[in-house]
C-alpha positions as CSV (number, residue, x, y, z in Angstrom):
1,X,21.7,-8.1,-28.5
2,X,22.9,-4.5,-27.7
3,X,24.8,-3.3,-24.6
4,X,21.7,-1.8,-23.1
5,X,19.7,-5.1,-23.3
6,X,22.7,-7.0,-21.9
7,X,23.0,-4.6,-19.0
8,X,19.2,-4.8,-18.3
9,X,19.4,-8.6,-18.2
10,X,22.5,-8.5,-16.0
11,X,20.8,-6.1,-13.6
12,X,17.8,-8.5,-13.3
13,X,20.2,-11.4,-12.5
14,X,22.1,-9.2,-10.0
15,X,18.9,-8.3,-8.2
16,X,17.9,-12.0,-8.0
17,X,21.3,-13.2,-6.8
18,X,21.6,-10.3,-4.3
19,X,18.2,-11.2,-2.8
20,X,19.2,-14.8,-2.6
21,X,22.5,-13.9,-0.9
22,X,20.8,-11.7,1.7
23,X,18.3,-14.4,2.4
24,X,21.0,-17.0,2.8
25,X,23.1,-14.7,4.9
26,X,20.3,-13.9,7.3
27,X,19.1,-17.5,7.7
28,X,22.3,-19.5,7.4
29,X,25.0,-17.0,8.3
30,X,27.5,-15.0,6.5
31,X,30.2,-17.7,6.4
32,X,27.9,-20.4,5.1
33,X,29.0,-21.9,1.8
34,X,25.7,-21.0,0.1
35,X,26.0,-17.4,1.1
36,X,29.6,-17.3,-0.1
37,X,28.6,-18.9,-3.5
38,X,25.9,-16.2,-4.0
39,X,28.5,-13.5,-3.1
40,X,30.9,-14.9,-5.6
41,X,28.2,-15.1,-8.3
42,X,27.2,-11.5,-7.6
43,X,30.9,-10.4,-8.0
44,X,31.0,-12.1,-11.4
45,X,27.8,-10.5,-12.6
46,X,28.9,-7.0,-11.4
47,X,32.2,-7.5,-13.2
48,X,30.3,-8.4,-16.4
49,X,28.3,-5.2,-16.1
50,X,31.6,-3.2,-15.9
51,X,32.9,-4.9,-19.0
52,X,29.8,-3.9,-21.0
53,X,30.0,-0.3,-20.1
């Protein structure tokens, strides 16, 4: 799998996790454990994108 395909897959995951984080944040609050988990996962995915550039 080349770097472009990896980044495309990561960007899809980022979009999904970002949407879930925003939904959790608006419905459960920014300090809710679920929102924080999504935020941490989003950070991990964004770090992966930077590693593959």
